[in-house]
C-alpha positions as CSV (number, residue, x, y, z in Angstrom):
1,X,15.3,-8.6,-10.0
2,X,13.7,-5.4,-12.3
3,X,13.9,-6.0,-16.4
4,X,15.9,-3.3,-18.7
5,X,13.9,-0.9,-20.1
6,X,14.3,-2.3,-23.4
7,X,12.1,-6.0,-22.3
8,X,9.8,-3.9,-20.8
9,X,6.4,-3.6,-23.8
10,X,8.3,-7.8,-25.1
11,X,5.8,-10.2,-25.0
12,X,5.0,-13.7,-26.4
13,X,4.5,-13.4,-30.0
14,X,0.5,-14.4,-31.3
15,X,2.1,-17.6,-32.6
16,X,3.8,-19.3,-30.6
17,X,1.3,-18.9,-27.5
18,X,-1.1,-19.9,-30.0
19,X,0.9,-22.9,-30.6
20,X,2.0,-23.5,-26.8
21,X,-1.0,-23.6,-26.3
22,X,-2.2,-26.1,-29.2
23,X,0.7,-28.5,-28.2
24,X,-1.2,-28.8,-25.0
25,X,-4.5,-30.4,-26.0
26,X,-2.0,-32.4,-28.6
27,X,-4.3,-30.3,-31.5
28,X,-2.9,-29.7,-35.0
29,X,-0.8,-26.6,-35.3
30,X,-2.0,-25.1,-38.7
31,X,-0.3,-21.5,-37.1
32,X,3.1,-21.7,-37.4
33,X,5.5,-21.4,-40.1
34,X,6.2,-25.7,-39.1
35,X,6.8,-28.4,-42.4
36,X,7.0,-32.0,-40.7
37,X,8.4,-33.7,-43.9
38,X,11.6,-35.7,-42.7
39,X,14.4,-34.6,-43.8
40,X,16.3,-36.0,-46.7
41,X,17.7,-39.3,-46.1
42,X,21.5,-37.4,-47.6
43,X,21.2,-34.9,-45.2
44,X,20.7,-37.5,-42.0
45,X,23.7,-39.2,-42.7
46,X,25.3,-36.2,-43.4
47,X,24.5,-35.1,-40.1
48,X,25.3,-38.5,-38.4
49,X,29.0,-38.5,-40.3
50,X,30.0,-35.6,-38.5
51,X,28.9,-35.8,-35.1
52,X,31.0,-39.0,-35.5
53,X,33.5,-37.6,-37.2
54,X,34.3,-35.3,-33.9
55,X,33.5,-31.7,-36.8
56,X,32.1,-29.9,-33.7
57,X,35.1,-26.8,-32.8
58,X,33.7,-23.4,-33.6
59,X,33.6,-21.9,-37.4
60,X,34.7,-18.8,-38.7
61,X,32.1,-15.8,-37.4
62,X,31.1,-15.9,-40.9
63,X,30.4,-19.6,-41.3
64,X,32.2,-22.9,-43.0
65,X,34.5,-22.2,-45.7
66,X,32.6,-25.2,-47.4
67,X,29.1,-24.3,-47.4
68,X,30.2,-20.9,-48.1
69,X,31.5,-22.0,-51.5
70,X,28.2,-24.2,-52.5
71,X,26.2,-21.1,-51.0
72,X,27.3,-19.1,-53.7
73,X,27.3,-21.6,-56.2
74,X,23.5,-22.0,-55.1
75,X,23.3,-18.5,-55.5
76,X,24.7,-18.3,-58.9
77,X,22.6,-20.9,-60.9
78,X,19.2,-21.0,-58.7
79,X,19.3,-16.9,-57.7
80,X,22.0,-16.1,-61.0
81,X,23.8,-13.7,-58.7
82,X,27.0,-13.2,-59.0
83,X,28.3,-13.5,-55.5
84,X,32.2,-14.3,-54.3
85,X,32.4,-16.0,-50.6
86,X,33.7,-12.7,-49.1
87,X,29.8,-11.9,-50.4
88,X,27.8,-14.5,-47.9
89,X,27.7,-15.4,-44.5
90,X,26.1,-19.1,-43.0
91,X,23.5,-17.6,-40.4
92,X,21.8,-19.0,-37.4
93,X,18.9,-18.8,-39.1
94,X,17.7,-16.1,-41.3
95,X,16.1,-14.5,-38.6
96,X,19.6,-14.0,-37.6
97,X,20.9,-12.7,-40.2
98,X,17.5,-10.6,-40.5
99,X,19.3,-9.3,-36.9
100,X,22.4,-8.8,-38.2
101,X,22.4,-6.8,-41.5
102,X,19.2,-5.0,-39.3
103,X,22.2,-3.2,-36.5
104,X,25.0,-3.5,-39.4
105,X,23.0,-1.0,-41.5
106,X,21.2,1.4,-39.5
107,X,20.4,4.0,-36.7
108,X,18.3,4.3,-33.8
109,X,15.0,6.0,-35.0
110,X,16.2,5.4,-38.9
111,X,12.4,4.1,-40.8
112,X,12.6,1.0,-42.8
113,X,9.7,0.1,-44.9
114,X,7.2,-3.0,-44.9
115,X,4.8,-4.2,-46.8
116,X,1.6,-4.9,-45.1
117,X,0.9,-7.8,-44.0
118,X,4.5,-8.0,-43.1
119,X,6.4,-10.9,-41.4
120,X,5.9,-10.2,-37.7
121,X,9.1,-10.8,-37.2
122,X,10.3,-8.2,-39.4
123,X,8.7,-5.3,-37.6
124,X,9.3,-6.9,-33.7
125,X,13.1,-6.9,-34.5
126,X,13.4,-3.7,-36.5
127,X,11.2,-1.5,-33.6
128,X,13.4,-3.6,-30.7
129,X,17.2,-1.8,-31.9
130,X,15.3,1.8,-32.0
131,X,14.4,1.9,-35.6
132,X,10.9,2.9,-36.6
133,X,8.3,0.7,-39.4
134,X,6.5,2.3,-42.1
135,X,3.7,0.3,-44.4
136,X,3.4,-0.1,-47.7
137,X,-0.1,-1.7,-48.6
138,X,-0.3,-5.1,-50.5
139,X,-3.8,-5.3,-51.4
140,X,-5.6,-8.3,-51.7
141,X,-7.6,-8.6,-54.2
142,X,-4.8,-8.7,-56.9
143,X,-1.8,-8.6,-54.7
144,X,-0.9,-5.2,-56.7
145,X,1.4,-2.5,-55.0
146,X,0.6,1.4,-55.1
147,X,4.4,2.9,-56.1
148,X,2.7,6.3,-55.3
149,X,2.3,5.1,-52.0
150,X,5.2,3.6,-51.4
151,X,7.1,6.7,-53.1
152,X,5.0,9.2,-50.5
153,X,5.7,6.9,-47.2
154,X,9.4,8.2,-47.5
155,X,10.6,10.4,-45.3
156,X,14.0,12.4,-44.7
157,X,15.0,9.5,-42.5
158,X,13.6,6.9,-44.6
159,X,16.6,4.6,-44.6
160,X,15.5,0.7,-46.3
161,X,12.5,-1.3,-47.2
162,X,12.4,-4.9,-46.5
163,X,11.1,-7.6,-49.0
164,X,9.6,-10.6,-48.1
165,X,9.8,-12.4,-51.5
166,X,7.4,-14.4,-51.6
167,X,5.6,-12.3,-48.5
168,X,4.3,-14.6,-45.4
169,X,1.5,-14.8,-44.5
170,X,-0.3,-13.8,-47.6
171,X,1.5,-15.3,-50.6
172,X,2.0,-12.6,-52.5
173,X,5.0,-12.8,-55.4
174,X,6.5,-9.7,-56.4
175,X,6.7,-8.7,-60.3
176,X,9.5,-8.3,-62.4
177,X,7.9,-4.8,-62.9
178,X,7.1,-4.1,-59.3
179,X,10.7,-5.2,-58.3
180,X,12.4,-2.8,-60.9
181,X,10.2,-0.2,-59.5
182,X,11.1,-0.6,-55.8
183,X,14.5,-0.8,-57.0
184,X,14.3,2.6,-59.3
185,X,12.7,4.3,-55.7
186,X,15.3,2.8,-53.4
187,X,18.2,3.7,-55.5
188,X,16.4,7.4,-56.0
189,X,16.0,7.7,-52.8
190,X,19.4,6.2,-51.8
191,X,17.5,3.2,-49.9
192,X,19.0,0.4,-48.2
193,X,16.8,-2.8,-49.5
194,X,16.8,-6.3,-47.4
195,X,15.4,-9.3,-49.6
196,X,14.1,-12.3,-47.9
197,X,13.7,-14.9,-49.7
198,X,13.0,-17.5,-47.7
199,X,10.9,-19.7,-49.3
200,X,11.7,-18.7,-52.8
201,X,11.9,-22.3,-53.8
202,X,7.7,-22.7,-52.8
203,X,6.5,-21.1,-55.7
204,X,3.0,-22.0,-57.7
205,X,2.4,-22.0,-61.7
206,X,1.8,-19.0,-63.0
207,X,3.9,-16.8,-61.5
208,X,7.7,-16.5,-61.6
209,X,10.0,-15.6,-58.3
210,X,13.0,-13.3,-59.2
211,X,15.7,-12.6,-56.6
212,X,15.8,-8.7,-56.4
213,X,20.1,-8.5,-56.1
214,X,19.3,-9.8,-60.1
215,X,18.1,-7.2,-61.0
216,X,19.6,-3.6,-62.5
217,X,22.3,-2.1,-60.7
218,X,20.2,-3.9,-57.8
219,X,23.3,-6.2,-56.3
220,X,24.9,-3.0,-54.8
221,X,22.5,-1.7,-52.1
222,X,20.9,-5.3,-51.4
223,X,21.0,-7.8,-48.3
224,X,19.8,-11.2,-50.2
225,X,18.3,-13.1,-47.5
226,X,17.7,-17.3,-47.4
227,X,18.3,-20.6,-45.2
228,X,18.2,-24.6,-44.7
229,X,14.9,-24.4,-42.6
230,X,12.2,-24.5,-45.0
231,X,12.9,-26.0,-48.4
232,X,14.6,-28.7,-46.9
233,X,12.4,-28.6,-43.5
234,X,14.9,-28.2,-41.0
235,X,13.5,-25.2,-39.4
236,X,14.7,-26.5,-36.2
237,X,18.7,-26.4,-37.9
238,X,18.9,-23.3,-37.4
239,X,20.9,-22.2,-40.6
240,X,20.7,-19.2,-42.9
241,X,21.8,-17.6,-45.1
242,X,22.6,-13.8,-46.7
243,X,24.7,-12.5,-50.1
244,X,25.6,-8.7,-49.9
245,X,27.9,-6.4,-50.8
246,X,31.6,-7.6,-48.6
247,X,31.8,-4.9,-46.4
248,X,28.3,-5.2,-45.1
249,X,29.3,-9.0,-44.3
250,X,31.8,-8.2,-43.2
251,X,30.8,-6.4,-40.5
252,X,27.1,-8.8,-40.2
253,X,30.0,-11.2,-39.2
254,X,31.5,-9.3,-36.6
255,X,27.8,-9.1,-34.9
256,X,26.9,-12.4,-35.5
257,X,30.7,-12.8,-33.3
258,X,29.0,-10.4,-31.0
259,X,26.3,-12.4,-30.7
260,X,26.5,-16.1,-31.8
261,X,29.4,-16.5,-32.1
262,X,29.0,-19.0,-35.1
263,X,25.5,-21.3,-36.6
264,X,26.4,-24.6,-34.8
265,X,29.7,-26.2,-36.7
266,X,28.4,-29.8,-36.9
267,X,25.5,-28.4,-39.3
268,X,27.1,-26.3,-41.0
269,X,29.0,-29.9,-42.5
270,X,26.0,-32.2,-43.0
271,X,24.5,-28.8,-44.4
272,X,27.1,-29.1,-47.4
273,X,25.1,-31.9,-48.9
274,X,21.3,-30.1,-49.3
275,X,23.0,-28.0,-51.5
276,X,23.5,-31.4,-54.0
277,X,20.3,-32.2,-54.2
278,X,19.6,-33.4,-56.9
279,X,16.5,-31.0,-59.8
280,X,13.7,-34.1,-58.5
281,X,13.8,-33.0,-54.6
282,X,12.8,-29.2,-55.5
283,X,9.7,-31.0,-58.2
284,X,8.6,-33.2,-55.8
285,X,8.6,-30.7,-53.5
286,X,6.2,-27.5,-55.2
287,X,4.3,-30.2,-56.1
288,X,3.3,-31.0,-52.8
289,X,2.8,-27.5,-51.4
290,X,0.5,-26.8,-55.1
291,X,-1.6,-29.9,-54.2
292,X,-2.0,-28.7,-50.2
293,X,-2.5,-25.7,-50.8
294,X,-5.4,-26.8,-53.2
295,X,-7.7,-28.1,-51.0
296,X,-6.5,-25.8,-47.8
297,X,-8.0,-23.1,-50.2
298,X,-10.8,-25.0,-51.8
299,X,-11.9,-26.5,-47.8
300,X,-12.1,-23.1,-46.5
301,X,-14.3,-21.4,-49.1
302,X,-16.8,-24.5,-49.4
303,X,-16.3,-23.3,-45.4
304,X,-17.6,-19.4,-46.3
305,X,-14.1,-17.6,-45.9
306,X,-12.6,-15.7,-48.5
307,X,-9.7,-16.8,-49.9
308,X,-6.5,-14.7,-52.0
309,X,-5.1,-17.4,-53.1
310,X,-1.1,-18.2,-52.3
311,X,1.7,-17.4,-55.4
312,X,4.1,-18.7,-53.4
313,X,5.0,-19.9,-49.2
314,X,2.9,-22.6,-47.7
315,X,0.7,-20.0,-45.9
316,X,-3.4,-18.6,-46.6
317,X,-4.4,-15.3,-45.5
318,X,-8.0,-16.3,-44.8
319,X,-10.8,-13.5,-44.7
320,X,-14.2,-14.2,-42.1
321,X,-16.2,-11.7,-42.5
322,X,-18.6,-13.8,-43.6
323,X,-18.8,-15.6,-40.2
324,X,-20.3,-15.3,-37.1
325,X,-17.1,-13.7,-35.3
326,X,-16.6,-10.1,-33.7
327,X,-12.4,-10.0,-34.5
328,X,-9.9,-13.1,-34.8
329,X,-8.2,-13.1,-31.7
330,X,-12.2,-15.0,-30.7
331,X,-12.0,-16.9,-34.2
332,X,-8.8,-17.8,-33.4
333,X,-9.5,-18.9,-29.7
334,X,-12.6,-21.2,-30.8
335,X,-11.4,-22.9,-34.1
336,X,-8.6,-23.3,-31.2
337,X,-11.0,-24.5,-28.3
338,X,-13.2,-26.4,-30.4
339,X,-11.2,-27.8,-33.1
340,X,-7.7,-28.1,-31.6
341,X,-6.5,-26.2,-34.8
342,X,-3.8,-23.1,-34.0
343,X,-4.0,-20.9,-36.4
344,X,-2.4,-16.9,-36.4
345,X,-4.5,-13.8,-35.5
346,X,-4.5,-11.5,-38.3
347,X,-4.1,-8.3,-36.4
348,X,-0.1,-10.1,-36.0
349,X,0.6,-8.3,-39.2
350,X,-1.1,-5.1,-39.6
351,X,0.7,-2.0,-38.1
352,X,-3.3,-1.0,-37.2
353,X,-4.8,-4.1,-35.7
354,X,-7.8,-3.3,-37.1
355,X,-6.8,-4.2,-40.5
356,X,-6.7,-7.6,-39.9
357,X,-9.0,-8.4,-37.1
358,X,-11.0,-10.6,-39.6
359,X,-8.4,-12.4,-40.7
360,X,-6.5,-15.5,-39.6
361,X,-3.6,-17.2,-41.3
362,X,-3.8,-21.1,-42.0
363,X,-0.5,-22.6,-42.5
364,X,-0.6,-25.9,-44.8
365,X,3.0,-26.8,-44.8
366,X,1.9,-30.2,-42.2
367,X,1.4,-34.1,-43.6
368,X,-1.3,-34.1,-46.3
369,X,-3.5,-36.0,-43.6
370,X,-3.7,-33.2,-40.5
371,X,-4.7,-31.5,-42.9
372,X,-7.8,-32.6,-44.0
373,X,-8.5,-33.5,-39.9
374,X,-7.6,-30.2,-39.1
375,X,-9.9,-28.7,-42.3
376,X,-12.5,-31.4,-42.0
377,X,-13.1,-30.3,-37.9
378,X,-12.9,-26.9,-38.3
379,X,-16.3,-27.0,-40.8
380,X,-18.3,-29.3,-38.4
381,X,-18.0,-26.3,-35.8
382,X,-20.8,-25.2,-35.5
383,X,-21.2,-21.5,-35.8
384,X,-19.0,-22.3,-39.3
385,X,-21.5,-26.0,-40.3
386,X,-24.2,-23.4,-41.7
387,X,-21.7,-22.0,-44.5
388,X,-20.0,-25.6,-45.1
389,X,-21.1,-26.6,-49.0
390,X,-21.8,-30.6,-49.3
391,X,-20.3,-31.9,-51.5
392,X,-22.3,-31.7,-54.4
393,X,-19.8,-28.8,-54.6
394,X,-17.5,-28.8,-57.2
395,X,-14.4,-27.5,-56.0
396,X,-12.7,-24.3,-57.4
397,X,-10.4,-24.4,-59.8
398,X,-7.7,-22.4,-59.6
399,X,-6.2,-22.0,-62.6
400,X,-2.3,-20.7,-62.5
401,X,-2.6,-17.1,-62.5
402,X,-1.8,-14.6,-65.3
403,X,1.9,-12.9,-64.4
404,X,1.1,-9.6,-65.3
405,X,0.3,-7.0,-62.1
406,X,-2.7,-5.9,-63.5
407,X,-5.0,-8.8,-64.2
408,X,-4.7,-11.2,-61.8
409,X,-9.0,-12.6,-60.5
410,X,-6.7,-13.8,-56.5
411,X,-9.7,-13.8,-54.4
412,X,-12.1,-16.7,-54.2
413,X,-15.0,-17.0,-51.7
414,X,-18.0,-18.5,-51.5
415,X,-21.3,-19.3,-49.6
416,X,-24.4,-21.8,-49.2
417,X,-27.0,-19.7,-50.5
418,X,-29.8,-19.9,-47.3
């Protein structure tokens, strides 16, 4: 049998391939965005109960009304966006929300702007459906963006902008001033904005996350995407959600009906309990990720990497220009083969692979013991150990990043004197 023209150029993502190889050798996966912290007991008990209660029938294509109601409450409370249940859809993961939004808003040949480095699935989904990706650079030295570059990138074919905030893979959080400026450009040019805020709860001191649709009149031309995967360690449950103008949400529900019918009904029932967790849950989560971030950043710096310190999410996009690797694929394969640690090649996050060839993405979502073992193993690799700073080197103090976008010293590196 022959495959269709549409899938002719599809191949397994670099993230998935390295994760598979890592699993086959019993290694430590610091590549894929997986958190192995157990799901909260309250959510597990709710899932068990709904299964025994046989709540197993299809839900409405837009998701359970009861779940959409608690999501509207969450969006009003946390995101400070007032929405009705008609403006909310429960989806098959945040990815499902993105697919439904893309198909509801754009046509083949339309241009959509991503901020680069970008989340690879955003680019791949857009291109798979016949749309064209344009990019605007994020400066990894200070996480700034050039608004003139954004304006110059827009053409008559440009129909939308995608914001990943906090950003996977680099951890940038868009400032209030940046979001307002992007909104002004989008409104003037008649562009739709998709704001992927799946990491909205994972932020670090000194920088505040703002939901794009909460600002000015942005709600009128924005689809906001989030989900339960990252906040509640439920990546395999595949439950996301989106909010936006009711007529767009209605079309997204019709597409979801065609593609997926509905999200898993028992898990939707159980997910209601996630939104009732106490504030202490979120505070402890942020505290834990902050400790993991600081440890990972310090260890990478000690090994000779240059590191833009993440403001949010749980990834580091580290530069290894000071280490003896020719490119990202070579570095990732060497670390996987000799340390049994999976990372992700930086070229996955750039239109031009050359722009990412000296970078690796490292995920610090796994448990502390595995992160420590992975970092210690990497530091002992022969090509890296010459750069490792010995134990008398004090860890870099990671100060809270100031909110001003014009004065954020973010990039840290350290090399042992030779």
